[in-house]
C-alpha positions in Angstrom: 42.0 -30.4 -117.9 40.8 -26.8 -119.6 44.1 -27.1 -121.8 44.5 -30.4 -122.8 40.5 -29.6 -124.5 41.9 -26.6 -125.8 44.8 -28.6 -127.5 42.3 -31.1 -128.9 40.4 -28.4 -130.3 43.1 -27.0 -132.0 44.0 -30.3 -133.7 40.3 -31.3 -135.2 39.9 -31.3 -138.7 37.5 -29.2 -140.3 35.0 -31.7 -140.7 34.7 -32.7 -136.8 34.7 -28.7 -135.9 31.6 -28.4 -137.9 30.1 -31.8 -136.5 30.8 -30.2 -133.3 29.5 -26.7 -134.1 26.0 -28.7 -135.2 26.4 -30.0 -131.6 26.5 -26.7 -130.5 29.8 -26.9 -129.0 31.3 -23.2 -128.3 34.8 -24.3 -128.9 34.3 -25.3 -132.0 32.8 -22.5 -133.3 35.6 -20.7 -131.7 38.3 -22.7 -133.3 36.9 -22.1 -137.2 37.1 -18.5 -136.5 40.3 -18.0 -134.9 41.4 -20.3 -138.1 39.3 -18.4 -141.0 38.8 -14.7 -139.7 42.6 -13.8 -141.1 41.3 -14.8 -144.6 37.6 -13.3 -144.2 39.4 -10.0 -143.2 41.7 -10.0 -145.9 38.7 -11.0 -148.0 36.6 -8.0 -146.9 39.4 -5.6 -146.8 40.4 -6.1 -150.3 36.4 -5.6 -151.2 35.3 -2.4 -149.2 38.8 -0.9 -147.9 39.4 -0.6 -144.1 36.4 0.8 -143.0 33.7 0.6 -139.9 31.5 -1.8 -142.0 34.2 -4.1 -142.5 34.6 -5.2 -139.2 30.3 -5.7 -138.9 30.9 -7.9 -142.1 33.4 -9.6 -140.5 31.4 -10.8 -137.7 28.1 -11.2 -140.0 30.0 -14.1 -142.1 30.6 -16.1 -138.8 26.9 -15.2 -137.2 25.4 -16.6 -140.6 27.7 -19.9 -140.6 26.4 -20.2 -137.3 22.8 -20.2 -137.9 23.1 -21.8 -141.2 25.5 -24.6 -140.1 23.2 -27.4 -140.4 22.7 -26.7 -144.0 26.4 -26.3 -144.8 26.7 -29.7 -147.1 30.4 -29.9 -147.3 30.3 -29.6 -151.2 33.6 -27.0 -150.6 35.6 -26.8 -148.0 34.7 -24.4 -145.4 37.4 -21.7 -146.3 35.8 -21.5 -149.7 31.8 -21.2 -148.1 33.0 -18.9 -145.5 34.9 -16.4 -148.1 31.3 -16.9 -150.0 29.6 -15.5 -147.9 32.2 -12.7 -147.3 31.9 -11.6 -150.6 28.2 -12.0 -151.1 27.9 -10.0 -147.7 30.9 -7.6 -149.2 28.9 -6.9 -152.7 25.1 -5.9 -150.3 27.5 -3.4 -149.1 29.0 -2.0 -152.2 25.6 -1.8 -154.0 24.3 0.4 -150.3 27.4 2.5 -150.7 26.2 3.2 -154.4 23.1 4.1 -153.1 24.3 6.4 -150.1 26.6 8.1 -152.9 24.3 9.3 -155.1 21.8 10.3 -152.4 24.9 12.2 -151.1 25.7 13.4 -154.6 22.0 14.6 -154.8 21.8 16.6 -151.8 25.3 17.8 -152.9 23.4 20.0 -156.3 20.5 21.1 -154.3 22.4 22.7 -151.7 25.0 24.2 -154.9 28.1 22.4 -153.5 31.3 22.9 -155.6 32.0 19.1 -156.9 35.8 20.2 -158.0 36.3 21.2 -154.4 35.4 18.2 -152.9 37.1 16.3 -155.4 40.1 18.5 -154.4 39.6 17.6 -150.5 40.3 14.1 -151.6 43.9 13.8 -152.1 45.8 10.5 -151.5 49.0 10.4 -150.0 50.4 6.8 -149.9 50.9 4.1 -152.1 49.5 1.6 -150.4 46.2 3.9 -150.1 46.3 4.8 -154.3 46.5 1.0 -155.1 43.8 0.2 -152.7 41.2 3.5 -154.0 42.0 2.2 -157.7 41.0 -1.2 -156.8 37.8 -0.1 -154.9 37.3 1.7 -158.8 36.9 -1.1 -160.1 33.4 -2.8 -160.9 32.5 -5.8 -157.9 32.6 -8.7 -160.5 36.6 -7.7 -161.4 36.9 -6.4 -158.1 35.7 -9.8 -156.4 38.3 -11.6 -159.1 41.2 -9.3 -158.4 41.3 -9.9 -154.6 40.5 -13.5 -154.7 43.0 -13.9 -156.9 45.7 -11.5 -156.3 45.3 -10.8 -152.2 43.9 -13.7 -151.0 46.1 -15.8 -153.3 43.0 -18.1 -154.2 44.2 -20.6 -157.2 41.6 -19.9 -160.5 40.2 -22.8 -159.4 39.3 -22.0 -156.0 38.0 -18.1 -157.5 35.8 -20.1 -159.3 34.1 -22.2 -157.1 34.3 -19.4 -155.1 32.4 -17.0 -157.0 30.1 -19.7 -158.6 31.9 -18.9 -162.1 33.4 -20.9 -165.3 37.3 -20.9 -164.9 37.4 -19.2 -168.5 35.2 -16.4 -167.0 37.9 -15.7 -163.8 40.2 -15.6 -165.9 39.1 -12.9 -168.6 37.5 -11.0 -165.6 41.3 -11.0 -164.1 43.0 -9.9 -167.2 40.7 -6.8 -167.5 41.0 -6.1 -163.8 44.3 -6.0 -164.1 44.6 -3.7 -167.2 41.5 -1.6 -165.6 43.8 -1.5 -162.5 46.7 -0.1 -164.5 44.7 2.3 -166.0 43.3 4.0 -162.7 47.2 3.7 -161.5 48.8 5.3 -164.5 49.0 9.1 -163.3 50.4 7.4 -160.1 53.1 4.7 -161.8 56.0 7.4 -161.2 55.2 7.6 -157.6 54.4 3.6 -156.8 
């Protein structure tokens, strides 16, 4: 009986899953997580890189959805809605990182540390790491477009909807992101 029930849950469409989730059915919520966790993880890793905070943010995406499932109006696809939450939480983490980095930098200056020594310690030895670091250097507005379009493979229209931007803005930010990414990667191009 349990297997038959799981089989039915696996084959429900998105709106049926959401409705069952609203009614408190835990299996429906588990199925939503199963279907979307890979895409959400990809988005978060694209925005933040692999880090401890990425797992926490991934969990927070689904917790926020669960708490607000009754407010979900279905104006966009569930995957789009969850990705928007992931992007927003990632942007919040980027802001926290900048603040921590600034405070840490200030502390180093107070302690009289040589900044050049710190930079020399952060060498990159793998192509994937080089590219990820270059992506991390992009401002969040360019990074979010680049991650959604080129890493998560959303269409331009879907990206515009997720970020609540006009399609033209998405296209121009993507073009600028690619130019900036090439600039960051230029010193490494012979290695990549």
